[in-house]
N, C-alpha and C positions, 0 to 999 in steps of 0.2 A: 478814865482808865489810868491807873497809876503806873510808874515806871516798871515795877516788878511784873505786873500783869502784861504790859506791852512787850517787855523783853522775853518773857516766857512764851507768849503766843508766837512771837516772831521766830524764836528758836525752834519751837515745835513745828511750825509750818515749814521752815527751812529744812529741817532734818527729815520730817516724816510726810510732808505734803507738797513737795516741790512740783508734782504733776498737777496740782490744783491751785494755780496762781490766782484764781478768783477769790480764794479765801484771804490772801494777803491784802487785796484791795478793800476787803470788808473792815479792816482794822479802824480806818478813819470814819467808818459809818456805824460804829457800835457805841451805844451809850450804856453805862452801868446803871442798872435798875435796882440792884440790891447786892449786899454782901452779907454772908452769914458765917460767923466764926463758930467753929465747933470745939475749940480748945486744942485740937490736934491738927487743925487746918482751917481752910476758908473756902467757901463757894462764892464766886462772883458771877452774877447773872447779867446777861446783856440783852438789850433790845435793839433791833436794827432800825435805821432811819427808813422813812417811807420809800426812798429811791434806791435802797440796797438791792443789788442783783444777787440772787442765790447762785451758788456754784452748781451749774447744771450737769457738770461731769462728775460730781462727787456722788458716792453712794448715799442712800437716804439716811443712814446712821453711821457716824464715824466717831471713834474714841481714840484720840491721839495723845502721845506724851510718853510712851514707854521707853523712848530712846533719849530722853532728856533727864539729866540728874541735876539736882539743885543742892547747893550748900547755903543754908539760910540762917541769917542772924550772925552776930559777931562771933559766936561759938561754932559757926558753920555746921549746924545740925543738918543731917542728911534728909532730904525731902524729895518730893516728886509732884508732878502735875498731870492732870487729865484735861484735855480740851474736848468739849462736847460739840459736835457739829450735827445738827438735825435738819433734814431736808435742805441741805446745802447752805445752812446759815450757822455761824458760830453762835452758840447759845449760852454756854457756861464754861468757866475755868474753875477746876477744883485743885486746890493746893493742899498738900498733906505732909506731915512730918513722920518719920519712921519711929522715933523714940522721943518721949517727953511731950512738952507743950509747944505749940506754935510760937516762935520767938516774937517778942514785942518789937524788936528792931528789924524785922524781916524786910521792911520797905527801905531801910537804910543800908543793909548789908546782905548781899546775895551774890552768888556766883553760879553760872550755869555751864553745864557740859553736856 
């Protein structure tokens, strides 16, 4: 998991899922299995380690991220993220840009609010 993904997930969980602390512990137990660039964003898919405990208090389907705003790239393009949690396990992070193309320098330059 790269720094952008880690910071975004931590921010989303802090802002929108503080009641589900089990999700925060999953961060160290997730491996990136694929990334798919769409031109206007990117999907990062995760696979849990064998010993990962699902969040038993979480709803079976959660889509988080509506309260986190991102400024991505050196030009600070406005973007957002959606964190997918299925059956208590973080499965996917979707990043998107509102206008134009996903910046090539997104990993080097980003701010979250």
